[in-house]
C-alpha positions as CSV (number, residue, x, y, z in Angstrom):
1,M,156.9,264.3,262.1
2,S,156.7,262.4,265.4
3,I,159.6,260.7,266.9
4,I,159.0,257.3,268.7
5,I,161.2,257.0,271.6
6,Y,161.9,253.3,272.7
7,T,162.7,252.9,276.2
8,S,165.2,250.3,277.3
9,K,162.4,248.3,279.0
10,F,160.4,248.1,275.8
11,I,163.5,247.0,273.8
12,N,164.1,244.3,276.3
13,I,160.6,243.0,276.1
14,I,160.7,243.0,272.2
15,S,164.1,241.1,272.4
16,I,162.6,238.5,274.7
17,I,159.6,238.0,272.4
18,I,161.8,237.6,269.3
19,S,164.1,235.2,271.1
20,I,161.1,233.1,272.1
21,I,159.8,233.0,268.5
22,I,163.2,232.1,267.2
23,Y,163.5,229.3,269.8
24,I,160.1,227.9,269.0
25,F,160.7,228.0,265.3
26,I,164.1,226.3,265.6
27,N,162.8,223.5,267.9
28,F,159.7,222.9,265.7
29,F,161.9,222.6,262.6
30,I,164.3,220.2,264.4
31,Y,161.4,218.1,265.7
32,K,159.8,217.9,262.3
33,V,163.0,216.8,260.7
34,D,163.6,214.2,263.4
35,F,160.0,213.0,263.2
36,S,160.4,212.5,259.4
37,I,163.7,210.7,259.9
38,N,162.2,208.4,262.5
39,K,159.1,207.8,260.3
40,V,161.3,206.7,257.4
41,K,163.3,204.5,259.8
42,F,160.2,203.0,261.3
43,K,158.8,202.2,257.8
44,A,162.1,200.6,256.8
45,D,162.2,198.5,259.9
46,F,158.6,197.5,259.4
47,V,159.2,196.4,255.8
48,S,162.2,194.5,256.8
49,E,160.3,192.8,259.7
50,E,157.4,192.0,257.4
51,N,159.7,190.5,254.8
52,S,161.3,188.5,257.5
53,N,157.9,187.2,258.7
54,Q,157.0,186.3,255.2
55,N,160.1,184.3,254.8
56,E,159.5,182.6,258.1
57,T,155.9,181.8,257.1
58,F,157.1,180.5,253.8
59,N,159.7,178.3,255.5
60,S,157.2,177.2,258.1
61,S,154.8,176.3,255.3
62,N,157.4,174.3,253.5
63,L,158.3,172.6,256.8
64,V,154.7,171.7,257.4
65,E,154.3,170.4,253.9
66,D,157.5,168.4,254.2
67,N,156.2,166.9,257.5
68,V,152.9,166.0,255.8
69,I,154.7,164.3,253.0
70,I,156.9,162.4,255.5
71,L,153.8,161.4,257.5
72,E,152.0,160.3,254.4
73,E,155.0,158.2,253.4
74,N,155.3,156.7,256.8
75,D,151.6,156.0,256.9
76,A,151.9,154.3,253.5
77,T,154.8,152.2,254.7
78,I,152.9,151.2,257.9
79,S,149.8,150.4,255.8
80,Q,151.9,148.3,253.4
81,E,153.5,146.4,256.4
82,K,150.0,145.8,257.8
83,N,148.8,144.5,254.4
84,D,151.7,142.1,254.1
85,E,151.3,141.0,257.7
86,Y,147.6,140.3,257.3
87,E,147.8,138.4,254.1
88,W,147.7,135.3,256.3
89,Y,145.6,135.6,259.4
90,I,143.0,134.1,261.7
91,E,140.0,136.1,263.0
92,I,137.6,135.2,265.7
93,E,135.1,138.0,266.4
94,K,133.7,136.4,269.6
95,I,137.0,136.7,271.4
96,S,138.2,139.9,269.6
97,L,141.0,138.1,267.9
98,K,142.7,139.0,264.7
99,A,146.3,137.7,264.5
100,P,148.9,137.1,261.7
101,I,150.0,133.6,260.9
102,Q,153.5,132.4,260.0
103,E,154.9,129.1,259.0
104,G,156.2,126.9,261.8
105,T,155.6,126.4,265.5
106,T,159.0,127.3,266.9
107,Q,159.4,129.6,269.9
108,S,160.7,132.4,267.7
109,V,157.7,132.2,265.4
110,M,155.2,132.0,268.2
111,E,156.6,135.1,269.9
112,D,154.9,137.3,267.3
113,Y,152.6,135.1,265.3
114,V,150.1,132.3,265.4
115,G,152.2,129.3,264.2
116,H,151.1,127.0,261.3
117,F,151.9,123.3,261.7
118,E,154.1,122.7,258.6
119,E,152.7,119.2,258.0
120,T,149.1,120.5,257.7
121,S,147.4,122.2,254.8
122,K,147.2,126.0,254.2
123,D,144.0,125.9,252.3
124,E,142.2,122.6,251.5
125,G,141.9,119.9,254.1
126,N,142.9,120.4,257.7
127,V,144.6,123.7,258.6
128,G,146.5,123.3,261.9
129,L,147.4,126.4,264.0
130,A,149.0,126.9,267.4
131,A,149.6,129.9,269.7
132,H,150.4,130.7,273.3
133,N,147.6,131.6,275.8
134,R,149.6,133.2,278.6
135,G,153.0,134.2,279.9
136,Y,154.5,135.3,276.6
137,K,155.0,138.4,274.5
138,N,151.9,137.6,272.4
139,N,149.2,135.3,273.8
140,Y,146.9,135.1,270.8
141,F,144.9,132.1,272.1
142,S,144.4,133.5,275.6
143,R,140.6,133.4,275.1
144,V,140.3,130.3,273.0
145,K,138.9,128.5,276.1
146,E,135.8,130.7,275.8
147,L,134.8,129.3,272.4
148,K,131.9,126.9,272.1
149,E,130.3,124.8,269.4
150,G,128.6,127.0,266.8
151,D,131.0,129.9,267.1
152,E,132.8,131.0,263.9
153,I,136.4,131.2,262.9
154,K,137.5,133.2,259.9
155,Y,140.7,132.3,258.1
156,K,142.6,134.0,255.2
157,Y,145.5,132.8,253.2
158,K,146.5,135.1,250.3
159,N,143.4,135.2,248.1
160,I,141.7,132.3,250.0
161,E,139.1,133.2,252.6
162,K,137.2,130.6,254.6
163,T,134.7,130.6,257.5
164,Y,134.5,127.6,259.8
165,E,131.9,126.7,262.4
166,I,133.3,125.1,265.6
167,T,132.2,121.5,266.1
168,K,134.6,120.3,268.8
169,H,136.2,121.8,271.8
170,E,138.1,119.3,274.1
171,I,141.2,118.7,276.2
172,I,143.6,116.1,274.7
173,K,146.9,114.5,275.7
174,N,150.0,116.4,274.5
175,T,151.1,113.3,272.6
176,D,147.8,113.1,270.6
177,W,148.4,114.3,267.1
178,S,145.4,112.7,265.5
179,N,143.5,116.0,265.3
180,L,146.1,117.3,262.9
181,E,145.8,114.5,260.4
182,D,144.8,115.6,256.9
183,T,141.1,115.3,256.1
184,E,138.9,115.3,253.0
185,E,136.6,117.8,254.6
186,N,137.9,121.4,255.0
187,M,138.7,121.9,258.7
188,I,140.6,124.2,261.0
189,T,142.3,123.0,264.2
190,L,143.5,125.3,266.9
191,I,146.0,123.9,269.5
192,T,147.1,125.6,272.7
193,C,148.4,124.7,276.2
194,V,146.1,124.0,279.2
195,E,146.9,126.2,282.2
196,N,149.0,124.3,284.8
197,Q,148.6,121.0,283.0
198,P,151.7,120.6,280.8
199,E,150.7,117.1,279.8
200,Y,147.5,118.3,278.1
201,R,146.5,120.5,275.2
202,R,143.3,122.4,274.3
203,C,142.0,121.5,270.9
204,V,139.3,123.5,269.0
205,Q,138.1,122.3,265.6
206,G,135.8,123.8,263.0
207,I,134.3,122.7,259.7
208,E,134.1,125.1,256.8
209,I,130.8,126.7,256.2
210,K,129.9,126.3,252.5
């Protein structure tokens, strides 16, 4: 039977190797546990963040849909206002005019509308209209001076639509109201001021095209 004699140097080497193995094992185990914990934590955070994003997306979606609804309602309101406003209007394509008409020729009416002479007809006979041509908020008749005989004027009042052909374009005295007298023939008469000549008015008349 042989006896193994371990020297102190050998024992020290073995002790160091065992210590290193134990150190590596312990650190690996701790790292693995820590990694697992962090992995679980990361997953939990991700799920929480994902849910948060889904909620934000959902809320954003609702917000967008709400805005669309609001816009659609506003568009409908604006559209309705335009329809109401343009139930009574005059249109002259040659001078790119389409303007709403309102009863009366007072300053307040003509700020925003073409005014209708109250003593004239709205449909049959002679329809009399007036508007500013410069210096005011709305100068609907600013280009009326460009109209010539043969040009067309379109007029709409509720369900009545008429087209007139211009037959007269002249300058009249501001005291001459004969052009607004009622007529058997369907006519339209446009009256506006003459630049720098307060004692005169521009008068454009058209006869309905059958």
